[in-house]
VEXBAKOL-890851 format. One record per atom (N, C-alpha, C): residue number from 1; residue in three letters; atom name; x, y, z. Coordinates in nm, 4 decimals. Each point is the difference from the previous one (the first is absolute). Layout:
nr=NUM&rest=ALA&atom=CA&px=X&py=Y&pz=Z
...
END
This chain:
nr=1&rest=MET&atom=N&px=7.8814&py=9.0154&pz=11.5086
nr=1&rest=MET&atom=CA&px=0.0314&py=-0.0025&pz=-0.1933
nr=1&rest=MET&atom=C&px=0.0367&py=0.0722&pz=-0.0886
nr=2&rest=PHE&atom=N&px=0.1245&py=-0.0312&pz=-0.0704
nr=2&rest=PHE&atom=CA&px=0.0085&py=0.1513&pz=-0.0628
nr=2&rest=PHE&atom=C&px=0.0719&py=-0.1013&pz=-0.1853
nr=3&rest=PHE&atom=N&px=-0.0754&py=0.1366&pz=-0.0756
nr=3&rest=PHE&atom=CA&px=0.0080&py=-0.0090&pz=-0.1121
nr=3&rest=PHE&atom=C&px=0.0954&py=0.1141&pz=-0.0318
nr=4&rest=GLU&atom=N&px=0.0972&py=-0.0349&pz=-0.1324
nr=4&rest=GLU&atom=CA&px=0.1067&py=0.0415&pz=-0.0017
nr=4&rest=GLU&atom=C&px=-0.0258&py=0.0482&pz=-0.2357
nr=5&rest=PRO&atom=N&px=-0.0703&py=0.0346&pz=-0.0033
nr=5&rest=PRO&atom=CA&px=0.0426&py=0.0391&pz=-0.1347
nr=5&rest=PRO&atom=C&px=0.0834&py=0.0668&pz=-0.0652
nr=6&rest=ASP&atom=N&px=0.0567&py=-0.0863&pz=-0.1283
nr=6&rest=ASP&atom=CA&px=0.0661&py=0.0685&pz=-0.1214
nr=6&rest=ASP&atom=C&px=0.0730&py=0.1359&pz=0.0518
nr=7&rest=GLY&atom=N&px=0.0805&py=0.0388&pz=0.0767
nr=7&rest=GLY&atom=CA&px=0.0855&py=0.1513&pz=-0.0554
nr=7&rest=GLY&atom=C&px=-0.1453&py=0.0598&pz=0.1090
nr=8&rest=GLY&atom=N&px=-0.0756&py=-0.0449&pz=0.0883
nr=8&rest=GLY&atom=CA&px=-0.1597&py=0.0661&pz=0.0881
nr=8&rest=GLY&atom=C&px=0.0282&py=0.0561&pz=0.0841
nr=9&rest=SER&atom=N&px=-0.0516&py=0.0764&pz=0.1168
nr=9&rest=SER&atom=CA&px=0.0353&py=-0.0584&pz=0.1166
nr=9&rest=SER&atom=C&px=-0.0325&py=-0.1103&pz=0.0133
nr=10&rest=ARG&atom=N&px=-0.0317&py=-0.0352&pz=0.1621
nr=10&rest=ARG&atom=CA&px=0.0109&py=-0.0998&pz=0.0501
nr=10&rest=ARG&atom=C&px=-0.2062&py=-0.0570&pz=0.1368
nr=11&rest=VAL&atom=N&px=-0.0501&py=-0.0342&pz=-0.0737
nr=11&rest=VAL&atom=CA&px=-0.1513&py=0.0243&pz=-0.0199
nr=11&rest=VAL&atom=C&px=-0.0315&py=-0.1402&pz=0.1604
nr=12&rest=GLY&atom=N&px=-0.0546&py=0.0350&pz=0.1868
nr=12&rest=GLY&atom=CA&px=0.0264&py=-0.0645&pz=0.0959
nr=12&rest=GLY&atom=C&px=-0.1129&py=-0.0710&pz=0.0545
nr=13&rest=PHE&atom=N&px=-0.0689&py=-0.0713&pz=0.0167
nr=13&rest=PHE&atom=CA&px=-0.1243&py=-0.0157&pz=0.0603
nr=13&rest=PHE&atom=C&px=0.0548&py=-0.0696&pz=0.2063
nr=14&rest=TYR&atom=N&px=-0.1299&py=0.0665&pz=-0.0063
nr=14&rest=TYR&atom=CA&px=-0.0344&py=-0.0217&pz=0.1783
nr=14&rest=TYR&atom=C&px=-0.0974&py=-0.0450&pz=0.0730
nr=15&rest=GLY&atom=N&px=-0.0003&py=-0.0509&pz=0.0738
nr=15&rest=GLY&atom=CA&px=-0.1188&py=-0.0294&pz=0.0890
nr=15&rest=GLY&atom=C&px=0.0430&py=0.1225&pz=0.1292
nr=16&rest=ARG&atom=N&px=-0.1277&py=0.0353&pz=-0.0127
nr=16&rest=ARG&atom=CA&px=-0.1444&py=0.2145&pz=-0.0269
nr=16&rest=ARG&atom=C&px=0.0656&py=-0.0331&pz=0.1773
nr=17&rest=GLU&atom=N&px=0.0161&py=-0.0526&pz=0.1517
nr=17&rest=GLU&atom=CA&px=0.0767&py=-0.0343&pz=0.0699
nr=17&rest=GLU&atom=C&px=0.0941&py=0.0646&pz=0.0405
nr=18&rest=GLY&atom=N&px=0.0483&py=-0.0937&pz=-0.1096
nr=18&rest=GLY&atom=CA&px=0.2089&py=-0.0012&pz=0.0382
nr=18&rest=GLY&atom=C&px=0.0727&py=0.1428&pz=-0.0817
nr=19&rest=LEU&atom=N&px=-0.1435&py=0.0081&pz=-0.1181
nr=19&rest=LEU&atom=CA&px=0.0687&py=0.1433&pz=-0.0980
nr=19&rest=LEU&atom=C&px=-0.0293&py=0.1282&pz=0.1748
nr=20&rest=ALA&atom=N&px=-0.1222&py=0.0465&pz=0.0514
nr=20&rest=ALA&atom=CA&px=-0.0444&py=0.1160&pz=0.0200
nr=20&rest=ALA&atom=C&px=0.1322&py=-0.0016&pz=0.1615
nr=21&rest=GLY&atom=N&px=0.0202&py=-0.1187&pz=0.0648
nr=21&rest=GLY&atom=CA&px=0.1178&py=-0.0117&pz=0.0710
nr=21&rest=GLY&atom=C&px=0.0949&py=0.0884&pz=-0.0595
nr=22&rest=GLN&atom=N&px=0.0059&py=-0.0788&pz=-0.0744
nr=22&rest=GLN&atom=CA&px=0.1637&py=0.0684&pz=-0.0188
nr=22&rest=GLN&atom=C&px=0.0510&py=0.1350&pz=0.0108
nr=23&rest=VAL&atom=N&px=-0.1372&py=0.0527&pz=-0.0455
nr=23&rest=VAL&atom=CA&px=0.0184&py=0.1755&pz=-0.0965
nr=23&rest=VAL&atom=C&px=-0.0821&py=0.0681&pz=0.1500
nr=24&rest=GLY&atom=N&px=-0.0611&py=-0.0650&pz=0.1219
nr=24&rest=GLY&atom=CA&px=-0.0428&py=0.0788&pz=0.1122
nr=24&rest=GLY&atom=C&px=-0.1586&py=0.0448&pz=-0.0478
nr=25&rest=THR&atom=N&px=-0.0913&py=-0.0816&pz=-0.0931
nr=25&rest=THR&atom=CA&px=-0.0946&py=0.0488&pz=0.0522
nr=25&rest=THR&atom=C&px=-0.1059&py=-0.0590&pz=0.0391
nr=26&rest=SER&atom=N&px=-0.1089&py=-0.0340&pz=0.0303
nr=26&rest=SER&atom=CA&px=-0.1375&py=-0.1338&pz=-0.0511
nr=26&rest=SER&atom=C&px=-0.0633&py=-0.0271&pz=-0.0675
nr=27&rest=PRO&atom=N&px=-0.0119&py=-0.1471&pz=0.0191
nr=27&rest=PRO&atom=CA&px=-0.0225&py=-0.0361&pz=-0.1661
nr=27&rest=PRO&atom=C&px=-0.1545&py=0.0139&pz=0.0205
nr=28&rest=GLU&atom=N&px=-0.0868&py=0.0644&pz=0.1005
nr=28&rest=GLU&atom=CA&px=-0.1082&py=-0.0047&pz=-0.0102
nr=28&rest=GLU&atom=C&px=-0.0798&py=0.1316&pz=-0.0156
nr=29&rest=GLY&atom=N&px=-0.0932&py=-0.0134&pz=-0.0525
nr=29&rest=GLY&atom=CA&px=-0.1092&py=0.1557&pz=-0.0872
nr=29&rest=GLY&atom=C&px=0.1070&py=0.0403&pz=-0.1323
nr=30&rest=SER&atom=N&px=-0.0676&py=0.0950&pz=0.0191
nr=30&rest=SER&atom=CA&px=0.0002&py=0.0950&pz=-0.1643
nr=30&rest=SER&atom=C&px=0.1074&py=0.0280&pz=0.0363
nr=31&rest=GLY&atom=N&px=0.1174&py=0.0096&pz=0.0587
nr=31&rest=GLY&atom=CA&px=0.1182&py=0.0698&pz=0.0286
nr=31&rest=GLY&atom=C&px=0.0935&py=-0.0697&pz=-0.0310
nr=32&rest=PHE&atom=N&px=-0.0586&py=-0.1136&pz=-0.0921
nr=32&rest=PHE&atom=CA&px=0.2186&py=-0.0572&pz=-0.0062
nr=32&rest=PHE&atom=C&px=-0.1113&py=-0.0614&pz=-0.2124
nr=33&rest=SER&atom=N&px=0.1101&py=-0.0461&pz=-0.0665
nr=33&rest=SER&atom=CA&px=-0.0784&py=-0.0057&pz=-0.1164
nr=33&rest=SER&atom=C&px=0.1110&py=-0.1142&pz=-0.0961
nr=34&rest=GLY&atom=N&px=0.0051&py=-0.0824&pz=0.0926
nr=34&rest=GLY&atom=CA&px=0.1363&py=-0.1484&pz=0.0355
nr=34&rest=GLY&atom=C&px=0.0576&py=0.0762&pz=-0.1153
nr=35&rest=LEU&atom=N&px=0.0621&py=0.1184&pz=-0.0816
nr=35&rest=LEU&atom=CA&px=0.0324&py=0.0367&pz=-0.0559
nr=35&rest=LEU&atom=C&px=0.1018&py=0.0880&pz=0.0235
nr=36&rest=VAL&atom=N&px=0.1790&py=-0.0460&pz=0.0635
nr=36&rest=VAL&atom=CA&px=0.1474&py=0.0860&pz=-0.0252
nr=36&rest=VAL&atom=C&px=0.0781&py=-0.0035&pz=-0.0914
nr=37&rest=LEU&atom=N&px=-0.0155&py=0.1617&pz=-0.0479
nr=37&rest=LEU&atom=CA&px=0.1575&py=-0.0030&pz=-0.0758
nr=37&rest=LEU&atom=C&px=0.1141&py=0.0649&pz=0.0220
nr=38&rest=THR&atom=N&px=0.0668&py=-0.1116&pz=-0.0740
nr=38&rest=THR&atom=CA&px=0.1636&py=0.0218&pz=0.0904
nr=38&rest=THR&atom=C&px=0.1069&py=0.0353&pz=-0.1406
nr=39&rest=TYR&atom=N&px=0.0896&py=0.0781&pz=0.1288
nr=39&rest=TYR&atom=CA&px=0.1217&py=0.1178&pz=-0.1374
nr=39&rest=TYR&atom=C&px=0.1312&py=-0.0466&pz=0.0787
nr=40&rest=VAL&atom=N&px=0.0527&py=-0.1298&pz=-0.0656
nr=40&rest=VAL&atom=CA&px=0.1058&py=0.0693&pz=0.0733
nr=40&rest=VAL&atom=C&px=0.0868&py=0.0698&pz=-0.1024
nr=41&rest=VAL&atom=N&px=0.1320&py=0.0141&pz=0.1246
nr=41&rest=VAL&atom=CA&px=0.0796&py=0.0178&pz=0.0261
nr=41&rest=VAL&atom=C&px=0.1661&py=-0.0358&pz=-0.0569
nr=42&rest=ARG&atom=N&px=0.1426&py=0.0867&pz=0.0366
nr=42&rest=ARG&atom=CA&px=0.0746&py=-0.0266&pz=-0.0249
nr=42&rest=ARG&atom=C&px=0.1194&py=-0.0156&pz=0.1317
nr=43&rest=SER&atom=N&px=-0.0924&py=0.1202&pz=0.1035
nr=43&rest=SER&atom=CA&px=0.0291&py=-0.0362&pz=0.1648
nr=43&rest=SER&atom=C&px=-0.0035&py=0.0721&pz=0.0976
nr=44&rest=GLU&atom=N&px=0.0027&py=-0.0137&pz=0.0541
nr=44&rest=GLU&atom=CA&px=-0.1159&py=0.0094&pz=0.2059
nr=44&rest=GLU&atom=C&px=-0.0632&py=0.1444&pz=-0.0495
nr=45&rest=THR&atom=N&px=0.1311&py=0.0762&pz=-0.0297
nr=45&rest=THR&atom=CA&px=0.0074&py=0.2229&pz=0.0519
nr=45&rest=THR&atom=C&px=-0.1146&py=-0.0136&pz=-0.1720
nr=46&rest=ARG&atom=N&px=-0.0014&py=-0.0582&pz=-0.0740
nr=46&rest=ARG&atom=CA&px=-0.1710&py=0.0567&pz=-0.0639
nr=46&rest=ARG&atom=C&px=-0.0863&py=-0.0878&pz=0.0511
nr=47&rest=VAL&atom=N&px=-0.0122&py=-0.1019&pz=0.0658
nr=47&rest=VAL&atom=CA&px=-0.1050&py=-0.0067&pz=0.0783
nr=47&rest=VAL&atom=C&px=-0.0265&py=0.1165&pz=0.1076
nr=48&rest=ASP&atom=N&px=0.0234&py=0.0071&pz=0.0608
nr=48&rest=ASP&atom=CA&px=0.0223&py=0.1074&pz=0.0197
nr=48&rest=ASP&atom=C&px=-0.0433&py=0.0851&pz=0.0084
nr=49&rest=GLU&atom=N&px=0.0731&py=0.1320&pz=-0.1295
nr=49&rest=GLU&atom=CA&px=-0.0472&py=0.0642&pz=-0.1024
nr=49&rest=GLU&atom=C&px=-0.0857&py=0.0071&pz=-0.0103
nr=50&rest=ILE&atom=N&px=-0.1201&py=-0.0898&pz=-0.0699
nr=50&rest=ILE&atom=CA&px=-0.1209&py=0.0156&pz=-0.0209
nr=50&rest=ILE&atom=C&px=-0.1265&py=-0.0394&pz=0.0918
nr=51&rest=VAL&atom=N&px=0.0595&py=-0.0115&pz=0.1176
nr=51&rest=VAL&atom=CA&px=-0.1781&py=-0.0877&pz=0.0733
nr=51&rest=VAL&atom=C&px=0.0318&py=0.1906&pz=0.0557
nr=52&rest=ALA&atom=N&px=0.1307&py=0.0490&pz=0.0342
nr=52&rest=ALA&atom=CA&px=0.0319&py=0.1005&pz=-0.0057
nr=52&rest=ALA&atom=C&px=-0.1142&py=0.0710&pz=-0.0670
nr=53&rest=GLU&atom=N&px=0.0300&py=-0.0010&pz=-0.1307
nr=53&rest=GLU&atom=CA&px=-0.0857&py=0.1270&pz=-0.1231
nr=53&rest=GLU&atom=C&px=-0.1552&py=-0.0068&pz=0.0102
nr=54&rest=ALA&atom=N&px=-0.0357&py=-0.1686&pz=0.0295
nr=54&rest=ALA&atom=CA&px=-0.1475&py=-0.0305&pz=-0.0131
nr=54&rest=ALA&atom=C&px=-0.0792&py=0.0607&pz=0.1451
nr=55&rest=GLU&atom=N&px=0.1008&py=-0.0021&pz=0.1058
nr=55&rest=GLU&atom=CA&px=-0.0082&py=0.0283&pz=0.1935
nr=55&rest=GLU&atom=C&px=-0.0646&py=0.1562&pz=-0.0095
nr=56&rest=LYS&atom=N&px=0.1181&py=0.1149&pz=-0.0949
nr=56&rest=LYS&atom=CA&px=-0.0008&py=0.1790&pz=-0.0412
nr=56&rest=LYS&atom=C&px=-0.1327&py=-0.0870&pz=-0.1138
nr=57&rest=ALA&atom=N&px=-0.0668&py=-0.0350&pz=-0.0972
nr=57&rest=ALA&atom=CA&px=-0.0885&py=0.0650&pz=-0.0595
nr=57&rest=ALA&atom=C&px=-0.1103&py=-0.0280&pz=0.0839
nr=58&rest=GLY&atom=N&px=-0.0405&py=-0.0992&pz=0.1173
nr=58&rest=GLY&atom=CA&px=-0.0765&py=-0.0308&pz=-0.0139
nr=58&rest=GLY&atom=C&px=-0.0949&py=-0.1379&pz=0.1256
nr=59&rest=ALA&atom=N&px=0.1449&py=-0.0587&pz=-0.0826
nr=59&rest=ALA&atom=CA&px=-0.0567&py=-0.1435&pz=-0.0857
nr=59&rest=ALA&atom=C&px=-0.0053&py=-0.0201&pz=0.2042
nr=60&rest=THR&atom=N&px=-0.0418&py=-0.1217&pz=-0.0012
nr=60&rest=THR&atom=CA&px=-0.0467&py=-0.1092&pz=0.2058
nr=60&rest=THR&atom=C&px=0.0750&py=-0.0928&pz=-0.0861
nr=61&rest=ILE&atom=N&px=0.1165&py=-0.0130&pz=0.1119
nr=61&rest=ILE&atom=CA&px=0.0955&py=-0.0408&pz=0.0633
nr=61&rest=ILE&atom=C&px=-0.0166&py=-0.1754&pz=0.0315
nr=62&rest=LEU&atom=N&px=-0.0281&py=-0.1307&pz=-0.0422
nr=62&rest=LEU&atom=CA&px=-0.0365&py=-0.1481&pz=0.0876
nr=62&rest=LEU&atom=C&px=0.0873&py=-0.0245&pz=0.0900
nr=63&rest=LYS&atom=N&px=0.1237&py=0.0384&pz=-0.0939
nr=63&rest=LYS&atom=CA&px=0.0993&py=-0.1015&pz=0.0897
nr=63&rest=LYS&atom=C&px=0.2031&py=0.1749&pz=-0.0465
nr=64&rest=PRO&atom=N&px=0.0025&py=-0.0325&pz=0.1367
nr=64&rest=PRO&atom=CA&px=0.1254&py=0.1287&pz=-0.0786
nr=64&rest=PRO&atom=C&px=0.1359&py=-0.1632&pz=-0.0617
nr=65&rest=ALA&atom=N&px=0.1141&py=0.1250&pz=-0.0620
nr=65&rest=ALA&atom=CA&px=0.0605&py=-0.0486&pz=-0.0701
nr=65&rest=ALA&atom=C&px=0.0460&py=-0.1502&pz=0.0868
nr=66&rest=GLY&atom=N&px=0.0862&py=-0.0674&pz=-0.0197
nr=66&rest=GLY&atom=CA&px=0.0716&py=-0.0937&pz=0.1137
nr=66&rest=GLY&atom=C&px=0.0156&py=-0.0681&pz=-0.0510
nr=67&rest=ALA&atom=N&px=0.1270&py=-0.1287&pz=0.1134
nr=67&rest=ALA&atom=CA&px=0.0173&py=-0.1413&pz=-0.0980
nr=67&rest=ALA&atom=C&px=-0.1504&py=-0.0992&pz=0.0509
nr=68&rest=LEU&atom=N&px=-0.0503&py=-0.0552&pz=-0.1101
nr=68&rest=LEU&atom=CA&px=-0.1062&py=-0.0398&pz=-0.0165
nr=68&rest=LEU&atom=C&px=0.0646&py=-0.2025&pz=0.0118
nr=69&rest=PRO&atom=N&px=-0.0623&py=-0.0109&pz=-0.0014
nr=69&rest=PRO&atom=CA&px=0.0008&py=-0.1899&pz=0.0769
nr=69&rest=PRO&atom=C&px=0.0603&py=-0.1294&pz=-0.0476
nr=70&rest=TRP&atom=N&px=-0.0270&py=0.0138&pz=-0.1717
nr=70&rest=TRP&atom=CA&px=0.0873&py=-0.0805&pz=-0.0419
nr=70&rest=TRP&atom=C&px=0.1727&py=0.0968&pz=-0.0747
nr=71&rest=GLY&atom=N&px=-0.0337&py=0.1099&pz=0.0962
nr=71&rest=GLY&atom=CA&px=0.1856&py=0.0122&pz=-0.0509
nr=71&rest=GLY&atom=C&px=0.0490&py=0.1327&pz=-0.0764
nr=72&rest=GLY&atom=N&px=-0.0983&py=0.0133&pz=-0.0462
nr=72&rest=GLY&atom=CA&px=0.0266&py=0.1822&pz=-0.0645
nr=72&rest=GLY&atom=C&px=-0.1333&py=0.0617&pz=0.0803
nr=73&rest=TYR&atom=N&px=-0.0066&py=0.1255&pz=-0.1155
nr=73&rest=TYR&atom=CA&px=-0.0012&py=0.1220&pz=0.0793
nr=73&rest=TYR&atom=C&px=-0.0544&py=0.0826&pz=-0.1271
nr=74&rest=GLY&atom=N&px=-0.1631&py=0.0330&pz=0.1215
nr=74&rest=GLY&atom=CA&px=-0.0850&py=0.1020&pz=-0.0631
nr=74&rest=GLY&atom=C&px=-0.0879&py=0.0496&pz=0.0524
nr=75&rest=GLY&atom=N&px=-0.1174&py=0.1156&pz=-0.0399
nr=75&rest=GLY&atom=CA&px=-0.1049&py=0.0110&pz=0.1261
nr=75&rest=GLY&atom=C&px=-0.1689&py=-0.0269&pz=-0.0673
nr=76&rest=THR&atom=N&px=-0.0637&py=0.0658&pz=-0.0356
nr=76&rest=THR&atom=CA&px=-0.0610&py=-0.0048&pz=0.0073
nr=76&rest=THR&atom=C&px=-0.1748&py=0.1128&pz=-0.0721
nr=77&rest=PHE&atom=N&px=-0.0521&py=0.0276&pz=-0.0197
nr=77&rest=PHE&atom=CA&px=-0.0791&py=0.1865&pz=-0.0466
nr=77&rest=PHE&atom=C&px=-0.1135&py=-0.0692&pz=-0.0087
nr=78&rest=ALA&atom=N&px=-0.1561&py=0.1087&pz=-0.0196
nr=78&rest=ALA&atom=CA&px=-0.0825&py=-0.0186&pz=-0.0223
nr=78&rest=ALA&atom=C&px=-0.0686&py=0.1876&pz=-0.0654
nr=79&rest=ASP&atom=N&px=0.0413&py=0.0042&pz=-0.1128
nr=79&rest=ASP&atom=CA&px=0.0112&py=0.1428&pz=-0.0757
nr=79&rest=ASP&atom=C&px=-0.1470&py=-0.0014&pz=0.0091
nr=80&rest=LEU&atom=N&px=-0.0047&py=0.1501&pz=-0.0355
nr=80&rest=LEU&atom=CA&px=-0.1223&py=0.0843&pz=0.0261
nr=80&rest=LEU&atom=C&px=-0.1354&py=-0.1165&pz=-0.0846
nr=81&rest=ASP&atom=N&px=0.0466&py=-0.0837&pz=-0.1454
nr=81&rest=ASP&atom=CA&px=-0.1106&py=0.0226&pz=-0.0016
nr=81&rest=ASP&atom=C&px=-0.0006&py=-0.2044&pz=0.0728
nr=82&rest=GLY&atom=N&px=0.0388&py=-0.0148&pz=0.0691
nr=82&rest=GLY&atom=CA&px=-0.0050&py=-0.1427&pz=0.1629
nr=82&rest=GLY&atom=C&px=0.0268&py=-0.0744&pz=-0.1058
nr=83&rest=TYR&atom=N&px=0.1356&py=-0.0278&pz=-0.1115
nr=83&rest=TYR&atom=CA&px=0.0233&py=-0.1064&pz=-0.0049
nr=83&rest=TYR&atom=C&px=0.1403&py=0.0010&pz=0.0670
nr=84&rest=ILE&atom=N&px=0.0729&py=-0.1389&pz=0.0559
nr=84&rest=ILE&atom=CA&px=0.0511&py=-0.0648&pz=0.0417
nr=84&rest=ILE&atom=C&px=0.1465&py=0.0334&pz=-0.1044
nr=85&rest=TRP&atom=N&px=0.1299&py=0.0532&pz=0.0839
nr=85&rest=TRP&atom=CA&px=0.1254&py=0.0181&pz=-0.0730
nr=85&rest=TRP&atom=C&px=0.0566&py=-0.0846&pz=0.0547
nr=86&rest=SER&atom=N&px=0.1267&py=-0.1384&pz=0.0247
nr=86&rest=SER&atom=CA&px=0.1393&py=-0.0349&pz=0.0212
nr=86&rest=SER&atom=C&px=0.0282&py=0.0275&pz=-0.0403
nr=87&rest=ILE&atom=N&px=0.1813&py=0.0540&pz=0.0696
nr=87&rest=ILE&atom=CA&px=0.0645&py=0.0470&pz=-0.0463
nr=87&rest=ILE&atom=C&px=0.1538&py=-0.0995&pz=-0.0504
nr=88&rest=GLY&atom=N&px=0.0663&py=-0.0350&pz=-0.0363
nr=88&rest=GLY&atom=CA&px=0.0740&py=-0.1320&pz=0.1071
nr=88&rest=GLY&atom=C&px=0.1609&py=0.0280&pz=-0.0775
nr=89&rest=TYR&atom=N&px=0.0767&py=-0.1349&pz=0.0548
nr=89&rest=TYR&atom=CA&px=0.0516&py=-0.0002&pz=-0.0277
nr=89&rest=TYR&atom=C&px=0.1546&py=-0.0549&pz=0.0401
nr=90&rest=SER&atom=N&px=-0.0291&py=-0.0853&pz=-0.0603
nr=90&rest=SER&atom=CA&px=0.1224&py=-0.1468&pz=0.0070
nr=90&rest=SER&atom=C&px=0.1074&py=0.0199&pz=-0.0190
nr=91&rest=ALA&atom=N&px=0.1546&py=-0.0522&pz=0.0975
nr=91&rest=ALA&atom=CA&px=0.1461&py=0.0326&pz=-0.0647
nr=91&rest=ALA&atom=C&px=0.0546&py=-0.1044&pz=-0.1047
nr=92&rest=LYS&atom=N&px=-0.1046&py=-0.1430&pz=0.0609
nr=92&rest=LYS&atom=CA&px=-0.0203&py=-0.0919&pz=-0.0938
nr=92&rest=LYS&atom=C&px=-0.0804&py=-0.0493&pz=-0.1331
nr=93&rest=GLY&atom=N&px=-0.0038&py=0.1564&pz=-0.0521
nr=93&rest=GLY&atom=CA&px=-0.1113&py=0.0287&pz=-0.1689
nr=93&rest=GLY&atom=C&px=0.0839&py=0.0254&pz=-0.0629
nr=94&rest=THR&atom=N&px=0.1529&py=-0.0436&pz=-0.0780
nr=94&rest=THR&atom=CA&px=0.1188&py=0.0408&pz=0.0241
nr=94&rest=THR&atom=C&px=-0.0701&py=0.0418&pz=-0.1998
nr=95&rest=ASP&atom=N&px=-0.0719&py=-0.0640&pz=-0.0631
nr=95&rest=ASP&atom=CA&px=-0.0729&py=0.0074&pz=-0.1238
nr=95&rest=ASP&atom=C&px=-0.1925&py=0.0136&pz=0.0167
nr=96&rest=GLN&atom=N&px=0.0920&py=0.1053&pz=0.0307
nr=96&rest=GLN&atom=CA&px=-0.1863&py=0.1372&pz=-0.0157
nr=96&rest=GLN&atom=C&px=-0.0024&py=0.0300&pz=-0.1202
nr=97&rest=PRO&atom=N&px=-0.0036&py=0.0301&pz=-0.1294
nr=97&rest=PRO&atom=CA&px=-0.0160&py=0.0770&pz=-0.1575
nr=97&rest=PRO&atom=C&px=-0.1671&py=0.0829&pz=0.0944
nr=98&rest=TYR&atom=N&px=-0.0823&py=-0.0663&pz=0.1019
nr=98&rest=TYR&atom=CA&px=-0.1139&py=0.1630&pz=0.0153
nr=98&rest=TYR&atom=C&px=0.0308&py=0.0110&pz=0.1233
nr=99&rest=ALA&atom=N&px=0.0949&py=-0.0236&pz=0.0592
nr=99&rest=ALA&atom=CA&px=0.0399&py=0.1125&pz=0.0817
nr=99&rest=ALA&atom=C&px=0.0207&py=0.1730&pz=-0.0493
nr=100&rest=GLU&atom=N&px=-0.0289&py=0.0911&pz=0.0983
nr=100&rest=GLU&atom=CA&px=0.0829&py=0.0799&pz=-0.0043
nr=100&rest=GLU&atom=C&px=0.1077&py=0.0596&pz=0.0476
END
């Protein structure tokens, strides 16, 4: 389920197990809070750059950047505080004012 506030960023809700599987982690235990921060960018190249920057800074790569099952391109990592970030791009997303 998604909510799109007027002029704001989308907020999506997923089942815990499905979300954990999507980002490459286990839904069990304290390693997954059930929260994923998604950052949308305007090119596959930018996804690659951000994932590489995160890894260089010490992040744990959960899913390397690559093609996604739904047709987009993205990768996920856990930052040094344990927050999970999903970096994504979709060629179909032409009207994304919130994308970098």
